[in-house]
N, C-alpha and C positions, 0 to 999 in steps of 0.2 A: 504493501499504500504505499503512496507517493503524500504525502501532506499538502495542503496548500501551495505552502514554502519550498515544498521538492525537498525534502527529507521525506528519505525513505524507511519505512521500520517495517520490519520482516513480521509476518506473523499466520497465525492458522485460520485464524477468526477475529475477521473488525464490527463492535456491536456500537453500532451509533446511536445513540437512545435523543429524540427530538421531546422530546413528554408531548404536551399538549398546551394550545393556545387557547382560553376560554373564549366564546363571542360576548363582549361585552358590550356593543353598541349600543343595545338597547337602557340598559345599564345610562350609558353617556349618553345617549339625547335623551332620559330624566335627570339629569346634571348628578346623576352620581354619581361618589366619585373614585376614580378608578386609579389604577396600576398595574402590579402588572395581574389584578383580576379586578374586581369588586371590594374594594376595602370594606371591610367590616370593623366591629370590636368583641370584644370579652364576650361581651350578649349574641353576637350575628351578627347585629342591627349594622347599615351603613349609615352615612350622611341623613338620610331617612331617615328617622326613627320606627314611619308606619311598617320600611321595607327591610326586610333580613335576606343573605344570604348563604348559602351553603353550598360543598364539593367540589368540584375542579375553577369554578369562577369565583369564590372565595378565595381573598388574600388578609389573611389573618395576622399583624403584625408585619406583614413584609413578607410572609411567604407563603405559599399556594401551595398543597399535597400532593391532591390530583388522586387519591383512594379511594375504593371504597371503605374501606376504615374505618377512615378519620371522618370521608365527606355523614357516616352514619351516624358518628358522636358527637358532628356539627349538626345533625339534625334532632338527634338530644337534647342538646341544651337549646335548639332554638326553640321547640314543639315544649321544654317548660317551660322558656320566654313567656311563648304566646299563651301558657295554663295560668302566668300571673307568677311564677316561681322565677322571682330576678335574683337569686343565691345562685344561681345555675350557671355558669359560667367557663367557657373554653378555654383552657390553657393549653392546646396547640396539640399535635400529633407527637408519634416514632415515626418521625422517614424510615416506611419500610417500602422498600421494590421488589419487584418480582421478575426475573427474565421468563419471558413464556413462549418456548419455539422447545420444536424437537428434538432429541441429542443431549440438548447441554443441560446443566438443572445453573439457575446464576440469582443470590440475591444476596439487599444488603438492606439490614435494620441501627437503627441510632446512628453512629457518627463512626465513620469510616478511616479521620482523619484527621490527625490532634490539631488543635490552632496553630501552634507554632511547629515550627519541625523540633525543636528541643524543650516546650514545651516543662515544664515540671510537673512531675509523678506523672506524665503516659505513656504510653511503652505500648509497637508492637507487638500481639505471639501472633507465629506464623507455622501452621502447618502443611507440608505444601507433601504432595505420595502422587508424582512422574507417574510411576505406573502404572495408578488406579485413576488416575486423569482428575486429581483431588487440591482441593485451595482454600485452606481458611485464612482468612486475617481477622485476629481481632483486636480494636483498640480497647487498655487497659488504664484506667484510671485513679488511682489511690486504690488497687484493688477491686476495682469495681468493674462490669463490662460496660461499656457506652456505643459499643458499637463492634458489628462486624460486615462482612464479604464470605460469600459462600458462594464459589465454584466446584461443580462436579457431582455436590449431593446436599440436598437439605433442609435434609430432616433433623435437623439444629437448630431449626427457625427458631419452632414454636418456645426449646428451655431458651434460647440465647432471648428472645422477646425480653421472657416472666424474667430473668436475669440482672436487664435493663431497668424494664418498668421498676422492679422492687427495689434496684436497686445494693441489693442480696451482695454482701460481701463474701467475691473470693478466696478459694484458701489459696494458699502458695503454694 
């Protein structure tokens, strides 16, 4: 594969993920604040207090999540808000992506790169088995899993997700 700059990168597989871009023209026409999506607050309300946005079009704290899991969590908060429960708020969702391609299994969750290359308390733990075509990279911060990249086999995804969500301290 030759990059835009003309540099050649040998590889067996190239995955180019472009994500989604919401159609927010209706919101813009209605003078709803938009950035990369329809901007919402923690109650998932737009700048018009009678209009909510959830799912791939919602931009919360500068982030669009683009997953069914996040959309479900957002919908639950919006429904609670609409039912009068003003204490229900959306705090964001864990980034979770699964590549659905026959013959290759790839998933990432949480943060898979440290904020800075030498950030204190962060370490990468990598397991690689070329014979089995398996690669797992975990990002650990102060003995807690904060993210993982799994290539070749993704059955550990639910366990890793639980460890990240609970913040459980990992054994040394």
